[in-house]
C-alpha positions, 0 to 999 in steps of 0.5 A, a space after each residue: 548463529 554459526 555455532 548451532 547445530 544444523 538441523 537440531 537447533 541446539 548450541 555445540 557448547 551449551 548444556 541440554 537444558 538450554 532453550 532451542 536456538 533457531 538457525 539465524 535468518 534474514 526477514 523481509 516484512 512487507 507491510 500494506 494499509 489493512 483490511 477489515 476481516 469481513 464486510 459486516 457490520 461490526 467487522 467493519 466497526 473494528 477496522 474503521 475504529 482502529 484505522 480512525 483512531 490513529 493519530 497519524 490519519 486523524 491528528 485532532 485531539 481526543 477529547 474532539 475527535 473521539 466522541 464524534 468517531 464513537 458517536 457519529 461516525 461509527 455507528 453510521 459508516 459501517 454499514 455504508 462501507 461494509 456494503 461497498 467492500 461486499 460490492 468488490 469482496 473475494 467470495 471465493 477466498 472470503 477477503 478482501 481484494 488488498 489481501 488476496 493481491 498482498 499475498 500473491 505479490 509476497 508469493 512471487 517476491 518470496 520466490 524471486 528472492 529465493 532465487 537469489 539467497 536460498 532459504 536464508 531469507 524469510 518473506 511474509 506480509 503483515 496490515 497496519 490495520 486489521 489482521 494478519 497485523 504488524 505484531 503477530 508477524 514480527 513475533 513469528 520472524 523472531 521466533 523463526 530466527 531472524 536476527 535481522 529484519 527489512 521492514 518494507 511499507 508497500 507506499 511508492 510514497 512517503 507519507 505520514 498517514 501511510 509510511 510512518 504509520 506502519 512503521 509506528 505499528 513496527 517499531 511499537 511491535 520490536 518493543 515487545 521483543 526481548 531479544 530485538 533484531 536489528 531492522 532496516 525500514 526501506 524509504 519511499 521508491 517513487 522514483 525508482 527507475 523499475 518502478 516508473 518503467 513498470 507504470 509506463 508499460 501498464 499504460 502502453 498495455 492497456 492503450 493498445 487494447 483500446 479502440 480508441 486513444 483516451 483523450 487524457 491520462 489522469 493519475 488519481 493519488 489518495 488525497 490528504 490534508 492540504 495542511 499536511 502539506 504545509 506543515 512538511 509533508 512530501 507526499 505531495 511533490 513526491 506524487 507530482 514528480 512520478 507523474 512527470 517521470 511516467 510523462 517522460 518514460 512514455 514520451 508524452 508533451 506536457 499536458 497530456 497527463 492530469 494530477 488529482 487526488 481521491 478520497 476526501 474526508 471531512 471538512 478540511 481542505 485537501 490537497 487539489 484538485 479533487 479527482 471527482 470533480 476533476 474529471 467531472 470537468 474534464 468531460 464538460 471541457 470536450 475530453 469525452 475518453 479518459 484514461 485513470 490510474 492510481 500510481 500511489 496504491 501498489 494493489 488494488 484496493 477499495 479506493 480503486 475498484 469502488 470508488 475510482 470505477 464507481 463514483 469517479 467513473 460515475 462523475 465523468 459519465 454523468 458530466 457527459 464523458 463517453 469512455 472511461 477506463 481504468 487501468 488497475 494498479 501494478 499488484 503482482 505484474 511481473 515488471 513490478 515484483 521485480 521492482 519491489 525485489 530490486 528495492 528489497 535487494 538494495 537494503 539488504 546490502 551488507 547483510 547478506 552476500 
């Protein structure tokens, strides 16, 4: 509001009894999947209950799903998942690696945008599941005077169970606000040139550190039920295009990079090939040295630090593989931060000079 007296929060022509008004700002709210507050049983149970009760994640009717979830899964799975989280936990900060990395990304993006826009932009992050919640951060931005908010789900590829459910939580939070800000949601960026270049650079730098070049690079994406693809979710097609664009950016021949899908859950058929099976087949076919990366994750998390470097690595070595290299997610690498910042700048167009 241009008629707010700087430093006072008072409208120039309003009576003294008028509520304090914040100087107008624009918010940039980054959103990631989520994290439990701890790896103990009850923290894991709360987190898993919120996650697995989301209809975007498991779309079975409640009468069928909730008895299974509440009676079986949430009795057994919190202990197992908690042990997995404990093995990767950031004990120094007492938080999950995903939370640590998301904080680092947010700080880097904040500094990047401040260099361009000064203090007119407020940058923060939230989690779809767990803390900090989407609703709490929307409330904080509104209280800080954000009359416009760019909401950015940190998923390069669109999926109903990631981008859409993050947007759902954002819109639900807006529904609680007396004075709703104008909003924009950021679309998927799986083919953005800077994102693809950042992926290619991470591969080049990782390979430069190896004594022997891997026989094949596996791009492992988080899986989803095959049915979702048939129902119109574009995730599978976008993953395939990212891998093709990555191969072209690297200047490699066809067949040099494989695509597979991990984190299968339940009995339904998911997108294939399954990474854990595919790497074993590669080993049996004579591919003794492989590298694996996860382009669909903007930050390393349980699926990369524990699943890929644990279960998937073990499957490859057990099948006769000799050298397994994991290429970390882009995390807060400068090239990644610049790519994300450029996506944000495009979505700020028309709102700020």
